[in-house]
C-alpha positions in Angstrom: -70.1 -44.3 22.3 -66.6 -43.2 21.2 -68.2 -41.1 18.2 -70.2 -39.6 20.5 -67.2 -38.4 22.8 -65.3 -37.4 20.1 -68.2 -35.2 18.7 -68.6 -33.8 22.0 -65.1 -32.7 22.0 -65.0 -31.3 18.6 -68.5 -29.4 19.4 -66.7 -27.8 22.6 -63.5 -26.6 20.5 -65.3 -25.2 18.0 -67.1 -23.3 20.4 -63.9 -22.0 21.7 -63.0 -20.8 18.0 -60.2 -23.7 17.6 -59.5 -25.6 15.1 -57.3 -28.9 14.2 -55.5 -26.9 11.9 -54.7 -24.2 14.6 -54.3 -26.6 17.0 -51.5 -28.0 14.7 -49.9 -24.8 13.7 -49.5 -24.1 17.4 -47.3 -27.0 18.0 -45.4 -26.9 14.7 -41.7 -27.8 15.3 -39.2 -25.5 14.9 -37.3 -25.9 11.4 -34.1 -27.5 10.9 -32.3 -24.4 9.1 -32.7 -21.8 11.8 -34.0 -18.6 10.1 -32.5 -16.4 12.8 -29.1 -17.2 11.6 -29.7 -15.9 8.2 -31.3 -12.8 9.6 -28.4 -12.0 12.0 -26.0 -12.6 9.3 -27.9 -10.1 7.2 -28.3 -7.7 9.9 -24.3 -8.2 10.5 -23.5 -7.5 6.9 -25.8 -4.5 7.0 -24.3 -2.9 10.2 -20.9 -3.4 9.1 -21.8 -1.8 5.8 -23.1 1.2 7.7 -20.8 1.4 10.4 -18.4 3.8 8.8 -21.0 6.2 7.7 -22.9 6.4 11.0 -19.6 6.6 12.8 -18.7 9.7 10.4 -22.3 11.3 11.4 -21.7 10.5 15.1 -18.4 12.8 15.6 -19.8 15.7 13.6 -19.7 18.5 16.1 -23.0 20.8 16.8 -21.8 24.4 15.4 -23.5 27.6 16.8 -26.2 25.8 18.4 -28.9 28.3 20.0 -31.3 27.6 23.0 -34.2 26.7 20.8 -32.3 23.9 18.9 -30.8 22.5 22.3 -34.4 22.1 23.8 -35.9 20.8 20.9 -32.7 18.2 20.6 -33.5 17.6 24.5 -37.4 17.0 23.8 -36.6 14.4 21.1 -33.1 12.5 22.3 -33.2 12.7 25.6 -32.8 9.4 27.4 -35.4 10.5 29.8 -37.9 11.6 27.5 -37.8 8.1 25.9 -38.4 6.3 29.2 -41.5 8.2 29.6 -42.6 7.6 26.4 -42.2 4.2 27.0 -43.9 4.2 30.2 -47.0 5.7 28.6 -46.9 3.0 26.0 -47.0 0.3 28.8 -49.7 2.1 30.7 -51.8 2.4 27.3 -51.5 -1.6 27.1 -52.1 -2.3 30.4 -55.5 0.4 30.2 -56.7 -1.4 27.3 -56.4 -5.1 29.0 -57.9 -3.7 32.2 -61.7 -4.4 32.2 -61.8 -7.3 30.2 -63.6 -10.6 31.3 -61.2 -13.6 32.7 -60.5 -16.3 29.8 -63.2 -19.3 30.2 -61.2 -22.5 31.0 -61.7 -26.1 29.3 -61.6 -29.2 31.3 -62.2 -33.3 29.8 -61.8 -36.2 32.6 -63.3 -39.6 32.8 -64.8 -40.6 36.2 -65.1 -44.2 37.6 -62.7 -45.7 35.8 -62.3 -49.7 36.3 -59.3 -50.6 37.5 -59.2 -54.1 37.6 -62.3 -55.4 36.0 -64.8 -54.0 33.5 -64.8 -52.2 30.4 -63.6 -48.4 30.1 -66.2 -47.8 27.7 -68.6 -48.1 31.0 -66.6 -45.1 32.7 -68.1 -41.8 32.8 -66.6 -39.2 30.4 -66.8 -35.2 30.8 -66.1 -32.1 29.1 -67.0 -28.6 29.5 -65.9 -25.2 30.2 -66.2 -23.1 33.0 -66.3 -19.2 33.0 -65.2 -16.7 36.0 -68.0 -13.6 36.7 -66.3 -10.9 38.1 -68.7 -9.1 40.8 -69.3 -6.1 42.5 -68.3 -4.0 39.5 -64.5 -5.1 39.6 -64.3 -4.5 36.0 -65.2 -1.1 35.9 -62.7 -0.5 38.9 -60.1 -2.0 37.6 -60.6 0.3 34.5 -60.7 3.6 36.4 -57.4 2.4 37.9 -55.7 2.2 34.9 -57.2 5.5 33.5 -55.8 6.9 37.2 -52.6 5.5 36.6 -52.7 7.2 32.8 -53.3 10.4 34.0 -50.5 10.5 36.7 -47.7 9.2 34.0 -49.1 12.2 32.0 -48.4 14.5 34.3 -45.4 12.8 35.7 -44.1 13.0 32.5 -44.7 16.9 31.9 -42.9 17.4 35.3 -40.2 15.3 34.2 -39.8 17.2 30.8 -39.9 20.3 33.0 -36.5 19.3 35.2 -35.1 18.6 31.5 -35.5 21.7 30.1 -34.7 23.5 33.2 -31.1 21.7 33.2 -30.6 22.3 29.6 -31.5 26.2 30.3 -29.2 26.1 33.0 -26.3 24.6 31.1 -26.9 26.7 28.3 -26.7 29.9 30.3 -23.7 28.9 31.9 -21.8 27.8 28.4 -23.1 30.9 27.0 -21.4 32.7 29.6 -18.3 31.0 29.2 -18.3 31.8 25.7 -18.6 35.6 25.8 -16.0 35.2 28.6 -13.5 34.0 26.4 -14.2 36.5 24.0 -13.9 39.0 26.6 -10.3 37.8 28.0 -9.3 37.7 24.2 -9.8 41.3 23.6 -8.0 41.6 27.0 -4.9 39.8 25.5 -4.8 41.7 22.3 -4.6 45.0 24.3 -1.8 43.8 26.1 -0.4 42.7 22.8 -1.0 46.3 21.7 0.5 47.5 25.1 3.4 45.6 24.6 4.3 46.8 21.4 3.8 50.6 22.2 6.0 50.0 25.4 9.0 48.2 22.6 8.6 51.5 20.6 9.0 53.7 23.6 12.0 51.8 24.9 13.7 52.0 21.3 13.1 55.6 21.2 14.3 56.4 24.5 11.1 57.6 26.0 11.3 54.5 28.6 13.3 52.3 30.7 13.1 48.5 29.4 11.3 47.7 32.6 8.4 48.7 31.0 8.8 46.3 28.6 8.8 43.5 30.9 5.8 44.6 32.6 4.0 44.3 29.6 5.2 40.9 29.1 4.1 40.0 32.5 0.9 41.7 32.0 0.6 39.8 28.4 1.3 36.6 30.0 -1.3 37.1 32.5 -4.2 37.5 30.2 -2.8 34.3 28.3 -3.1 32.4 31.4 -7.0 34.0 32.4 -7.9 32.9 28.3 -6.7 29.4 28.8 -8.6 29.0 32.2 -11.5 30.2 30.6 -11.2 28.2 27.5 -11.0 25.0 29.8 -14.0 26.2 31.7 -15.7 27.0 28.6 -15.0 23.2 27.1 -16.3 22.0 30.4 -19.8 23.8 30.2 -19.8 22.5 26.4 -19.5 18.8 27.9 -22.4 19.4 30.7 -24.6 21.2 27.8 -24.5 18.1 25.6 -25.3 15.7 29.0 -27.9 17.5 30.0 -29.4 17.6 26.3 -28.7 13.6 26.8 -26.7 13.5 23.8 -24.6 10.6 23.2 -21.7 10.4 20.2 -21.8 14.0 19.3 -19.6 16.9 20.8 -20.7 20.7 21.1 -18.3 23.0 19.3 -19.9 26.3 20.0 -23.0 28.2 21.2 -24.9 31.0 20.1 -27.2 33.6 21.5 -27.0 36.7 23.3 -26.8 36.8 27.5 -28.0 40.3 27.5 -32.0 39.6 28.3 -34.5 42.1 28.5 -36.4 40.6 31.9 -38.9 41.8 34.0 -39.8 40.3 37.7 -42.8 39.3 37.3 -45.5 39.4 40.7 -44.8 36.7 43.2 -48.6 36.8 43.9 -49.6 36.1 40.5 -47.4 33.1 40.1 -48.0 31.6 43.7 -51.8 32.0 42.5 -51.2 30.1 39.4 -49.2 27.1 41.4 -52.0 24.8 41.5 -51.1 24.3 37.1 -47.8 23.0 38.1 -46.9 19.7 36.6 -45.6 18.4 40.0 -48.9 19.4 41.5 -51.2 17.9 39.1 -48.7 14.5 39.4 -49.2 14.5 42.8 -52.9 15.2 42.7 -53.3 12.3 39.9 -51.3 10.4 42.5 -54.2 10.8 44.9 -57.1 10.1 42.5 -55.6 6.4 41.5 -55.0 5.8 45.2 -58.7 6.5 45.7 -59.5 3.9 42.6 -57.1 1.2 44.0 -59.0 1.4 47.7 -62.3 1.4 45.5 -60.9 -1.5 43.7 -59.4 -3.6 47.1 -62.7 -3.3 48.3 -65.2 -4.5 45.4 -61.8 -7.6 45.9 -63.5 -8.5 49.3 -66.6 -10.0 47.3 -65.6 -13.3 45.6 -66.2 -14.0 42.0 -68.9 -16.5 40.7 -67.9 -19.5 38.9 -70.1 -21.0 36.2 -69.5 -24.3 35.1 -71.1 -26.1 31.7 -70.0 -29.6 30.6 -70.9 -32.7 28.6 -71.4 -36.0 30.2 -71.0 -39.4 28.9 -72.5 -42.3 31.1 -70.8 -45.1 29.1 -72.5 -47.7 31.3 -75.9 -46.5 30.4 -75.3 -45.4 27.0 -76.6 -41.5 28.1 -75.8 -38.5 26.9 -76.2 -35.7 29.8 -75.5 -32.1 30.3 -73.7 -30.8 34.0 -74.4 -27.1 35.1 -73.7 -25.7 38.4 -71.6 -22.4 40.1 -69.2 -22.3 42.4 -68.1 -19.4 44.7 -65.1 -19.1 47.5 -65.7 -18.7 50.9 -63.6 -16.0 52.4 -62.9 -17.7 55.5 -58.9 -17.4 56.0 -58.3 -14.5 53.4 -61.1 -11.7 53.7 -59.1 -9.0 51.7 -59.1 -6.6 54.9 -55.2 -6.2 54.7 -55.4 -5.6 50.9 -57.8 -2.7 51.6 -55.5 -1.5 54.9 -52.6 -1.7 52.5 -54.7 0.6 49.8 -56.1 3.2 52.5 -52.3 3.5 53.8 -51.2 4.3 50.3 -53.8 7.0 50.1 -52.9 8.6 52.9 -49.4 8.5 51.8 -50.2 10.0 48.5 -52.1 12.9 50.0 -49.0 13.7 52.5 -46.9 13.5 49.7 -49.1 15.9 47.7 -49.0 18.3 50.7 -45.3 18.2 50.9 -44.8 18.9 47.1 -46.7 21.7 47.4 -44.8 23.1 50.2 -41.5 22.2 48.9 -42.6 24.1 45.5 -43.5 27.3 47.5 -40.4 27.3 48.8 -38.6 26.8 45.4 -41.2 29.8 44.1 -40.2 32.2 46.8 -36.4 31.5 46.6 -36.5 31.7 42.6 -38.3 35.3 42.7 -35.7 36.6 45.3 -32.9 35.4 43.2 -34.1 36.9 40.2 -35.0 40.3 42.2 -31.7 40.4 43.5 -29.8 39.4 40.3 -31.5 41.9 38.5 -30.9 45.1 40.9 -27.1 43.9 40.6 -27.0 43.6 36.8 -28.7 47.2 36.9 -26.2 48.7 39.2 -23.1 47.3 37.3 -24.9 48.3 33.9 -26.0 52.0 34.5 -22.9 52.9 37.1 -19.9 50.8 37.1 -19.0 49.7 33.6 -19.4 53.4 32.2 -17.2 54.9 34.4 -14.4 52.4 34.4 -14.5 52.6 30.6 -14.2 56.6 30.8 -11.2 56.4 33.0 -9.9 53.7 31.3 -10.2 55.9 27.9 -8.6 58.5 29.6 -5.9 56.5 30.9 -5.1 55.0 27.4 -5.1 58.4 25.5 -2.4 59.5 28.3 0.0 56.7 28.2 0.0 56.9 24.2 0.9 60.6 24.3 3.6 59.6 26.6 1.7 61.6 29.8 1.5 58.3 31.9 3.5 55.6 32.5 2.5 51.8 32.1 2.8 51.5 35.8 -0.5 53.9 36.2 -2.3 52.4 33.4 -2.0 48.9 34.6 -4.1 49.1 37.5 -7.0 51.4 35.5 -7.0 48.6 32.7 -7.1 45.7 35.4 -10.4 47.4 37.0 -12.0 48.2 33.6 -11.5 44.5 33.0 -13.0 43.5 36.2 -16.2 45.8 35.8 -16.5 44.0 32.7 -16.3 40.4 33.9 -18.6 41.5 37.1 -21.2 42.6 34.6 -21.0 39.3 32.6 -21.3 37.6 35.9 -24.3 39.2 36.8 -25.7 38.9 33.5 -25.1 35.0 34.1 -26.9 35.5 37.7 -29.9 37.0 35.8 -30.1 34.1 33.4 -29.5 31.6 36.0 -32.2 32.6 38.3 -34.6 33.2 35.9 -33.9 29.8 34.7 -35.0 28.4 38.2 -38.2 30.9 37.9 -39.3 30.2 34.5 -40.8 26.7 35.1 -43.3 28.8 37.6 -43.7 31.6 34.6 -44.6 29.3 32.0 -48.2 28.5 31.0 -48.8 24.7 30.7 
């Protein structure tokens, strides 16, 4: 009798794909010598050996960074990009698991075991498997939910990259502006140095009073102070650019590029018509589709699954071998699944409302960015074509008169300051154009 029971249990284990060797391997005790200690020691030694080289590489600053390089660096190394890549991997794993049959359950037990008298061999021994059978197409509906989530995550990743790229481009525009601002103010300092030299030579020749040298020195000190302030703003802008790029352990020493850009104002109606292709709109639509799939899955879950049982029975008292078969189904008496369906439908309505809100917000951002770029282009054109040329012409005439001795420094300084201010206004106008273009660029790019 016992041999029959052992043979039955062995047959069931073989049917489930198990073996004695696998069972022993599964419960193999942990070795006395912990291998993790050796691995940890070797890893630590390797880390210590490479720590110096890694530290040296980490502090190497980036010189002459271009906008393309900054964008590529952010795409490869930004932590938010790593977050989205890991999220996609996780949703892929969940999608692969969705729609698979539940695992069967193995059970073994004894029945009618005598407690006081009698032989244990006269008991009944049962061993078998139970398999849950999903109904109402639950497996296919679960796969559709996972696929819809995968699509939603892809569009959310694209929308996240649009925001990262916009931050990088905006920070780069500010850094480039401050870099060229420092160059402009450094040139202004050189002009004050030459003016001071001219004033000293005139005083030595008896053609000017010593007060003119004092005024020239004061003007040089003011120019140097402006340059120091601009240098501080430049360093701050480079730090903000590094943060926008997601850099860790690296510094940006300088950027390279031209702030002057030949930009044309795109047609607002064409951009609005193409708004449906924006990743944020696509992500909102994918969220609605995912919620629709969840509603279908919640409705399917209201229908109970069927459990099919198949067991071997050994009746010890009669030395009889038998087979038990049957099925069971839960009765939705207390939990009919209506709450899950109501929750899924509420989430669907919330996703639809969020999609409408997202579209309204994007339309407002589009119109605001378009208006900002239009005004920035108009301002830059006015300063470039009218103010800067006239201020430079007046400055050249005043400098020539000053060198010839026909004008004093008091007459030249206001004109020189106006010329510098016009250049600064021109530079600020170009910065505003780039900043406005950064806001509008996500709507212009073909995705």
